[in-house]
C-alpha positions in Angstrom: 23.8 -0.7 -33.3 23.2 -4.2 -34.8 23.2 -5.0 -37.9 19.4 -6.4 -37.9 18.8 -3.1 -36.4 20.4 -1.0 -39.2 18.7 -3.1 -41.9 15.0 -2.5 -39.9 16.2 1.8 -39.4 17.2 2.0 -43.2 13.9 0.4 -44.8 12.7 4.0 -46.5 8.5 2.2 -45.7 9.4 2.3 -41.9 9.3 6.5 -42.4 5.3 6.4 -43.5 4.2 2.8 -41.6 5.2 5.7 -38.3 2.9 7.3 -39.0 0.9 5.6 -40.4 0.7 3.3 -37.0 0.1 6.6 -35.0 -2.5 8.8 -37.0 -4.1 4.7 -37.0 -3.7 4.2 -33.0 -4.7 8.7 -32.3 -8.1 8.0 -34.0 -9.0 4.6 -31.9 -8.4 6.4 -28.8 -10.9 8.9 -29.8 -13.3 6.9 -30.7 -12.8 5.0 -28.3 -13.2 7.5 -26.0 -16.2 9.9 -27.8 -18.2 5.8 -28.0 -17.7 5.6 -23.5 -18.4 9.3 -23.2 -22.0 9.9 -25.0 -22.9 6.5 -26.1 -22.0 3.6 -24.1 -25.1 2.3 -21.3 -22.7 4.3 -17.9 -22.8 7.1 -20.2 -25.7 8.7 -18.3 -24.2 8.2 -15.2 -23.1 11.2 -13.5 -19.1 11.1 -12.0 -16.0 11.7 -12.9 -15.7 12.2 -16.8 -12.2 10.9 -16.4 -13.5 7.9 -14.8 -16.5 7.1 -17.3 -13.2 7.6 -20.5 -10.6 5.1 -18.8 -9.3 3.4 -16.1 -6.4 5.6 -15.8 -8.8 7.1 -13.5 -8.9 4.2 -11.5 -5.3 3.2 -11.4 -4.2 6.3 -9.9 -5.5 6.5 -7.2 -5.0 2.3 -6.6 -1.1 2.7 -7.2 0.3 5.6 -7.0 -2.1 7.1 -3.9 -2.0 3.4 -2.4 -4.8 1.9 -2.2 -7.4 5.2 -1.0 -9.5 4.4 -4.2 -12.6 3.3 -1.9 -12.6 6.0 -0.1 -12.8 7.7 -3.0 -15.5 5.8 -4.2 -17.4 7.2 -1.1 -16.8 10.6 -1.5 -17.6 10.5 -5.4 -20.9 9.0 -3.5 -21.9 12.3 -1.9 -20.5 14.6 -4.1 -22.9 13.2 -7.5 -25.4 10.2 -5.6 -26.3 7.0 -5.6 -27.1 5.6 -7.8 -28.8 1.6 -9.4 -25.7 1.1 -12.1 -22.9 1.0 -8.6 -23.1 1.8 -5.4 -20.1 0.6 -2.0 -22.4 -0.2 0.2 -20.4 0.9 3.8 -23.3 -0.6 6.6 -24.6 -3.8 5.7 -28.2 -2.9 6.7 -29.2 -1.2 3.3 -28.5 -3.9 1.1 -31.3 -5.2 2.1 -32.6 -2.3 0.8 
């Protein structure tokens, strides 16, 4: 270890700061999830609850499954129905309606 890292690790307050940062982060993300799940303007729309809380849901389909999110959206429209908030049109003639 370098001298600077030894100094940082040996400082006593870090032992109480790190758990405090973890606790603050946990509270923040829990509050954010509760807001998005219950109080967000988009909370009333049907769909996967994980997708309502985080963007990791979309990222999984885009990155891990290599761009399959577009096809997954079509499956979600079949399962949950079409809502006016977010609609992906597969037929251009439907946009005029």
